[in-house]
C-alpha positions as CSV (number, residue, x, y, z in Angstrom):
1,X,25.7,53.5,-69.2
2,X,22.7,54.2,-67.1
3,X,19.9,51.8,-66.3
4,X,17.3,54.4,-65.3
5,X,17.0,53.1,-61.8
6,X,18.0,55.3,-59.0
7,X,18.2,54.1,-55.4
8,X,18.4,56.4,-52.5
9,X,17.7,56.2,-48.8
10,X,14.2,57.0,-47.7
11,X,14.4,60.3,-45.9
12,X,10.8,60.6,-44.9
13,X,9.4,58.4,-42.2
14,X,6.1,56.8,-42.8
15,X,4.1,55.7,-39.8
16,X,3.2,52.1,-39.7
17,X,-0.6,51.8,-39.8
18,X,-0.8,48.3,-38.6
19,X,-2.2,47.8,-35.1
20,X,0.1,46.3,-32.5
21,X,-1.6,43.4,-30.8
22,X,-1.0,43.4,-27.0
23,X,-0.1,39.8,-26.2
24,X,-0.4,38.6,-22.7
25,X,2.6,37.0,-21.0
26,X,2.4,33.3,-20.9
27,X,1.7,32.0,-17.4
28,X,3.7,28.9,-16.4
29,X,2.2,26.5,-13.7
30,X,5.7,24.9,-13.2
31,X,7.1,28.3,-12.3
32,X,4.4,28.9,-9.7
33,X,5.1,25.4,-8.3
34,X,8.8,26.1,-7.9
35,X,8.2,29.5,-6.5
36,X,5.8,28.1,-3.8
37,X,8.2,25.3,-3.0
38,X,11.1,27.6,-2.5
39,X,9.3,30.3,-0.6
40,X,5.7,29.6,0.5
41,X,3.3,32.2,-0.8
42,X,5.6,33.3,-3.7
43,X,3.7,31.1,-6.1
44,X,0.4,32.8,-5.0
45,X,2.0,36.2,-5.6
46,X,3.1,35.0,-9.1
47,X,-0.5,34.0,-9.7
48,X,-1.7,37.4,-8.6
49,X,-3.5,36.0,-5.5
50,X,-1.5,37.9,-2.9
51,X,-4.4,37.9,-0.5
52,X,-3.6,34.3,0.2
53,X,-0.1,35.0,1.6
54,X,-1.2,36.2,5.1
55,X,-3.4,33.1,5.3
56,X,-0.4,30.9,4.5
57,X,1.9,32.5,6.9
58,X,-0.8,32.6,9.6
59,X,-1.2,28.9,9.2
60,X,2.6,28.3,9.5
61,X,2.7,30.5,12.6
62,X,-0.2,28.6,14.2
63,X,1.3,25.3,13.4
64,X,4.7,26.4,14.6
65,X,3.1,27.5,17.9
66,X,1.5,24.1,18.3
67,X,4.8,22.3,17.7
68,X,6.5,24.5,20.3
69,X,3.7,24.2,22.8
70,X,3.5,20.4,22.6
71,X,7.3,20.0,22.6
72,X,7.6,22.1,25.8
73,X,5.1,19.8,27.5
74,X,6.9,16.7,26.1
75,X,10.2,17.9,27.5
76,X,8.7,18.7,30.9
77,X,6.9,15.4,31.2
78,X,9.9,13.4,29.9
79,X,12.2,14.9,32.5
80,X,9.7,14.4,35.3
81,X,9.1,10.8,34.2
82,X,12.9,10.2,34.1
83,X,13.3,11.7,37.6
84,X,10.5,9.7,39.1
85,X,11.8,6.3,37.8
86,X,15.4,6.8,38.8
87,X,16.6,6.1,42.4
88,X,18.3,9.4,42.9
89,X,16.6,11.5,45.6
90,X,18.1,14.7,44.3
91,X,16.2,14.6,41.0
92,X,12.6,15.5,41.8
93,X,11.3,17.7,39.1
94,X,8.1,15.7,39.2
95,X,7.1,17.4,42.5
96,X,6.8,20.7,40.6
97,X,4.0,19.1,38.6
98,X,1.9,18.4,41.7
99,X,0.6,22.0,41.9
100,X,-2.5,21.1,44.0
101,X,-0.5,18.9,46.4
102,X,-2.9,16.0,46.1
103,X,-0.3,13.3,45.5
104,X,1.4,11.6,48.5
105,X,4.9,10.7,47.2
106,X,5.5,8.5,50.3
107,X,2.7,6.2,49.3
108,X,4.0,3.6,46.8
109,X,0.5,3.1,45.1
110,X,0.1,6.8,44.5
111,X,3.6,7.0,43.2
112,X,2.9,4.2,40.8
113,X,-0.3,5.9,39.7
114,X,1.4,9.2,39.2
115,X,4.2,7.5,37.2
116,X,1.6,5.9,35.0
117,X,-0.1,9.3,34.4
118,X,3.3,11.0,33.7
119,X,4.1,8.4,31.1
120,X,0.7,8.8,29.5
121,X,1.1,12.6,29.5
122,X,4.6,12.3,28.0
123,X,3.4,10.0,25.2
124,X,0.4,12.2,24.5
125,X,2.4,15.4,24.2
126,X,5.0,13.6,22.0
127,X,2.2,12.3,19.7
128,X,0.6,15.8,19.5
129,X,4.0,17.3,18.7
130,X,4.5,14.8,15.9
131,X,1.0,15.3,14.5
132,X,1.7,19.0,14.5
133,X,4.8,18.4,12.5
134,X,2.9,16.2,10.0
135,X,0.2,18.9,9.7
136,X,2.9,21.5,8.9
137,X,4.3,19.3,6.2
138,X,0.8,18.7,4.8
139,X,0.1,22.5,4.9
140,X,3.3,23.1,3.0
141,X,2.2,20.6,0.4
142,X,-1.2,22.2,0.2
143,X,0.5,25.6,-0.4
144,X,2.3,24.1,-3.4
145,X,-0.8,22.4,-4.8
146,X,-2.8,25.6,-4.4
147,X,-0.2,27.6,-6.4
148,X,-0.1,24.9,-9.1
149,X,-3.8,24.7,-9.5
150,X,-4.3,28.4,-9.6
151,X,-1.6,28.7,-12.2
152,X,-3.3,26.1,-14.4
153,X,-6.6,28.1,-14.2
154,X,-4.9,31.5,-14.6
155,X,-5.9,32.0,-18.2
156,X,-9.2,30.1,-17.9
157,X,-11.9,31.9,-19.8
158,X,-14.9,32.6,-17.6
159,X,-17.4,34.1,-20.0
160,X,-21.2,34.3,-20.2
161,X,-21.2,32.6,-23.6
162,X,-22.5,29.1,-22.8
163,X,-24.1,27.9,-26.0
164,X,-25.4,24.5,-27.1
165,X,-25.8,23.7,-30.7
166,X,-27.6,20.6,-32.1
167,X,-27.8,19.4,-35.6
168,X,-29.5,16.4,-37.1
169,X,-27.1,13.9,-38.6
170,X,-26.4,10.2,-39.0
171,X,-25.4,8.1,-36.0
172,X,-23.6,4.8,-36.8
173,X,-24.3,1.7,-34.7
174,X,-22.9,-1.6,-35.9
175,X,-22.0,0.0,-39.3
176,X,-25.7,0.9,-39.8
177,X,-26.6,4.6,-40.2
178,X,-29.5,5.8,-38.1
179,X,-31.0,9.2,-37.8
180,X,-29.7,11.0,-34.7
181,X,-28.8,14.4,-33.3
182,X,-25.2,15.8,-32.8
183,X,-24.9,17.9,-29.8
184,X,-22.0,20.3,-29.1
185,X,-21.6,22.5,-26.1
186,X,-19.4,25.5,-25.9
187,X,-18.3,26.8,-22.5
């Protein structure tokens, strides 16, 4: 018994005439944030803003230099202050700081004044070092914020089509219809 239907495999390939739409990859701000948090500058590379990476690392190098510079002075002044306030005559690193030879360390009033200045210099260099550390942490946070904001604006449409449409229509105030204008702007 035959039904009259015959099924066979298609031997001839027919090209698909439908057009393939090229879809852009989705850009994730969270991914850019994590990348920048793990390795500063990586979020900017993910956002295709690689020109910012040398600026980021230049900032970190400059801030690292400031931390090291101020820490070296802090250690020097701390040691000199410690040496001048102890009673041991063998510890005299503070004499190396008197490069011009203007201080008379046999005069007690000048020693007191020099001690006061050493303490001020020690505290100033410590404060500058700590501020440099805080600035480095803030710069790190700015790096992360920059990557996040750039990622949010990655697919933002910047086109020349800025149109404003207005149509007359009713405006309701206290459940009373009044004649008014509806204004819509498209950016």
